C-alpha positions, 0 to 999 in steps of 0.5 A: 515441503508440504506432505502429499496429504496436506497438499491434497487437503488444500486442493480439495478446497478448489472447485469450479465456480467457487469464489476464493479470497487469497491474502496478499501483500506480506501475508501471501502464503508462499506454500500456496503458490507451491501447491497451485503451481504443481497442480494448476488444473485445480484453478479451472473455473475458480474465481480468485480475489486478492489485494496483490501489491506492486513491488511485493507480490510477483506471482500470477495465479491467473496464468496457471490455468486458462479458465482461472480468473483473478480480481485485484485492486492494483496491477503488479507487473507480474499480472500484466500478461494475464490482464491483457489476456482478460483473465485479470480484472482490476477494481480501481478502489482506494483502500477504504472502499476495498475494506468496505467491499470485503466487510459488506459485500458478498461472502467468499466461499473460501478464505485463505490466509497465513497466520501465526502458530496458536498462542496459549489460548489457541488464537492464531494471529494474522501477524504483520498483515492485518489489512483485509483478511480479518474482514473476510475471515469472519464472513467466509463460508469456509476458512483455510489457514497456513499456520506458519510457525515462522510467521510473527504473531502481532501482540496487539492485532486481530487473530482467529481461533485455531479451533474454528479453522476448517482446514489448518495446514501447519508447518514452518515456511519462509514468508515475504520480506523485503528491504527499503529501496536505496535512495538515489541523489534525487530521492535523498534531496526529496527526503531532506525536504519532506523531513523539514516539513514534519513537526514534533507531535505529528502523526505520520503516514507513508505510502508504498509508492513513496519509497524510497524517498519517504522511507529516507525522510522518516529516518531523518526524523530521529530528532523530533519528539512525540511522533505518532504512527498512523500508517497503512504500512510501516518500513524500517525507518519507523524502528529508527524513530522508536530507537531514538525516542522520537515516538510518543511514549504510551501512544497508540501507534497503528498500522495495517502492515509491516514490510522489511527484514524479518527482524524488523517485521518481528519488532513491528509485530511485537511493538505496534498495533495492527488493525484492518483497513476499516481502521487504518484508512477510515475517513472519520478516524484519520481526519480526527487525528491531529497533525496528520502528515500523509506522505505519498508519491505520484507518477506525475502531477499537473499544473493544476495540482492533480496527481496520477498514481496509476498510469504510465504512458497510458498503461495501467501499472499500479492502483490507487492504494491508500494515497487518496484516503490519507491525502483527503484525511490529512487535508481535513486534519487539524494541523495536517498536511497532504504531501505528494513527493516525486522526482522531477524527471524520469527516463534520465531526465528526458521526461518531466514528471511535472506536466502541464496536463495529466497524460492519464485516463483518470485523476488519482488524487484531485487538486483539492486533496494536495497541500504540498508537492515536493521534488528535489528542486523544492516544495510547491505549497498549493494551499489556498492558491489561485490557478496562476499561483499553483501553476507557477509554484509547480513550474518552479519545482520542475527540473530547470530544463523543462520549466520554459516549456511548461511555462509556455504550455501553461500560457497556451492553456490559460488563454483557452480558459 
């Protein structure tokens, strides 16, 4: 529990007209939720910004007060009502551009982050969530930190001096943890196919939307050797690689965030290098990484090889995330591959996720940034393929009951080209 004095110190920083950055993902401070939920009037006229993630962040700050406003970059389900009410603004940027906006755009009046307890030198780690807060922190006009004695300190990651934090609220609080989603039969089959594509000495990235198939695939790579981590996020399967000796000894294994059990997140904070998104999603560094294998997911892929990762039934349900950054870089990496993985159907098999043409207002990943598309029915290799060959390869990995219809739709479209 927070003391009345600490609560008052936090609320004093919220004033109408102020721009406030709130750390998202696993770095979201649960203590801040408690404070604002108990005093919603503090958000009147406040402009919040945060990279809240679907599946991880489930609290709607904008719902606390009719005059609160929140800018985000994806749309977690919890924000749907506020989005429809006009209190939430979505900026549809990939991670690399979010990082640039934070590093180069207007400074925030107040930055709020969760950090670890200070070390012997008085430095507080941003812990297993280094994606954006370090970029905002140095430029903010004021800084408020929840200095959490339970939050893991990243041994090799960004940190901030306790002495330079204007408002430091110290305590011991729970922090956001999670578990890999259980892989069903289709996801297990996809995982097997993905794993077969990953060679020794590959650099591996898995995206948020690729779980649980990608997480299961990573766990199947324990017999590989000299693997390197180059991911925006890591989950428990990566520890299995380390325990099996599959990771390259002495290499720099880099991520921006760890998500899993508390024990896993402590292991990651001690073992891996944590970096902000200008590093983890930077185009030049990623493209220069040999054998970069980027494994991401999609809600649907059309017969041109275009992918939708944001829309379901015409409604915005997520955001771009890091998938476009990694797919583009993997295509340019020597020996790299951009892999899109998705179950062939949705809604109990009634809806094909391989479609003739995207049923979405925008294209999330263009056709020239997809090398391989994987479903439980096979792998479509689109590299260098003609229009006809791409379509045929994708129809072949659709669910059998949808292939005839897709072939007919393709022929109809093709006659109109």
